[in-house]
C-alpha positions, -999 to 999 in steps of 0.1 A, spaced: -378 -274 166 -382 -254 198 -354 -251 223 -374 -273 246 -376 -301 220 -339 -298 213 -332 -301 251 -355 -331 254 -339 -349 224 -303 -341 237 -310 -355 271 -328 -385 256 -300 -392 232 -273 -391 259 -293 -413 282 -300 -438 254 -264 -440 243 -254 -447 279 -281 -473 284 -272 -491 252 -235 -493 263 -244 -508 296 -275 -530 292 -295 -519 262 -329 -503 261 -319 -469 247 -345 -472 220 -372 -468 246 -360 -433 254 -353 -419 220 -384 -434 204 -406 -419 232 -388 -385 229 -392 -384 191 -429 -392 194 -434 -365 220 -416 -341 197 -444 -347 171 -431 -374 148 -454 -402 136 -446 -436 152 -430 -450 120 -408 -419 114 -399 -418 151 -387 -454 150 -367 -448 118 -352 -416 131 -343 -433 164 -326 -461 146 -305 -438 125 -297 -415 155 -284 -443 177 -261 -458 151 -231 -434 159 -236 -441 196 -231 -478 190 -200 -470 169 -187 -450 198 -193 -479 222 -175 -502 197 -145 -478 198 -146 -479 236 -146 -517 235 -118 -518 209 -95 -540 229 -121 -567 232 -131 -564 196 -95 -567 184 -89 -597 207 -120 -616 196 -127 -603 161 -125 -636 143 -150 -651 166 -173 -622 160 -173 -625 122 -203 -650 120 -224 -628 142 -214 -597 122 -227 -614 90 -259 -624 107 -264 -588 119 -259 -573 84 -284 -597 68 -310 -596 96 -308 -558 99 -316 -554 62 -345 -579 63 -360 -561 94 -357 -526 78 -373 -538 46 -402 -553 65 -407 -520 84 -408 -500 52 -432 -525 36 -456 -522 65 -457 -484 65 -470 -463 94 -505 -477 92 -492 -513 97 -465 -503 122 -486 -481 146 -508 -509 160 -478 -531 167 -460 -504 188 -476 -512 222 -470 -549 217 -434 -544 206 -429 -523 237 -445 -549 259 -423 -576 244 -392 -556 249 -401 -547 285 -408 -583 294 -375 -594 279 -358 -569 302 -379 -577 332 -372 -615 329 -336 -612 316 -322 -631 346 -347 -660 340 -338 -660 303 -301 -663 311 -308 -691 335 -329 -709 309 -301 -708 284 -273 -714 309 -275 -752 306 -268 -748 269 -235 -730 276 -220 -760 293 -199 -774 265 -197 -768 228 -226 -789 215 -235 -785 178 -272 -782 186 -264 -754 211 -244 -735 186 -272 -739 160 -298 -726 184 -276 -696 192 -272 -687 156 -309 -691 148 -318 -669 178 -292 -643 167 -308 -642 132 -343 -637 146 -330 -610 170 -311 -593 141 -343 -591 120 -362 -577 151 -334 -552 156 -337 -539 120 -375 -537 125 -377 -520 160 -347 -527 182 -358 -522 218 -348 -552 239 -324 -565 212 -294 -564 236 -307 -588 262 -317 -614 235 -283 -611 219 -266 -617 253 -288 -647 259 -279 -662 225 -242 -655 231 -243 -671 265 -252 -704 249 -218 -704 233 -197 -683 256 -201 -679 294 -182 -661 321 -168 -631 301 -195 -604 302 -174 -577 285 -165 -600 256 -202 -608 251 -212 -571 255 -186 -560 230 -199 -586 205 -235 -574 212 -226 -538 206 -206 -546 174 -235 -566 160 -261 -540 170 -240 -514 152 -239 -534 120 -277 -541 122 -283 -504 126 -259 -494 97 -278 -515 72 -312 -506 87 -303 -469 87 -292 -469 51 -325 -485 40 -346 -462 62 -328 -431 49 -334 -443 13 -371 -448 23 -373 -411 33 -385 -419 68 -357 -400 87 -363 -365 101 -328 -350 100 -331 -320 124 -343 -343 152 -318 -370 142 -288 -348 143 -295 -336 178 -299 -371 190 -269 -384 171 -245 -360 188 -258 -366 223 -262 -403 219 -226 -407 206 -213 -390 238 -235 -413 259 -224 -443 240 -187 -437 245 -188 -427 282 -214 -454 289 -188 -481 285 -168 -466 314 -200 -468 335 -206 -504 323 -174 -514 340 -185 -500 374 -223 -496 376 -242 -528 385 -262 -539 354 -293 -546 375 -296 -510 384 -297 -499 348 -320 -528 339 -345 -518 366 -346 -483 352 -352 -497 317 -380 -519 328 -397 -490 346 -395 -468 315 -406 -496 292 -436 -504 314 -447 -468 315 -444 -464 277 -462 -497 271 -491 -485 292 -492 -451 275 -493 -466 240 -519 -492 249 -541 -463 262 -536 -441 231 
């Protein structure tokens, strides 16, 4: 790697770790930076997934008080994350770069739309959060499983869908939901990363630079999550996602 590539990956990693701690969307940044550094799309996706795993662990550590307080309630979602992350990673390996590359612009478009219409998504599911209906809980768990599989496969936009599913069951405590989201995302990435590493898709020099910088961003991003309006970060994520979607559709 050149010094410029190291700098780009370090900045991208720190930015992604911070974004994931606040609102999600960090995969947009690291995936793009890794593609720019010369990796094939499949390898860039796999390397990005592995590189962002420590950042999510750092964010879990920063949210340790919420995790300790609500750990029992998080266990079902944790199990879903482990299973779904494994299924998504296996699907990615099975497709290979030839099958994954044509999906990239559509996956980026889907993730960008989820971010852009996150408020409408939350309003749509808000009525389900009024009370503890069995059907509402079932819907939430089904959505979480789908999101977990998607997270193991690609990951961009997974945070907003998790928060939407969690709001069906719990409402009013953003930091509790955000802590649950970060814990589950971490578990998805642990399983996914293990399988992707076993599949030989991870480029370690690029991954190590991104790991170190994203872990710093993931830890300090929680402090920003408590003071920076979420809509500001989300607007930036949508802008980045829209730009990347356009680029990959034109490639």
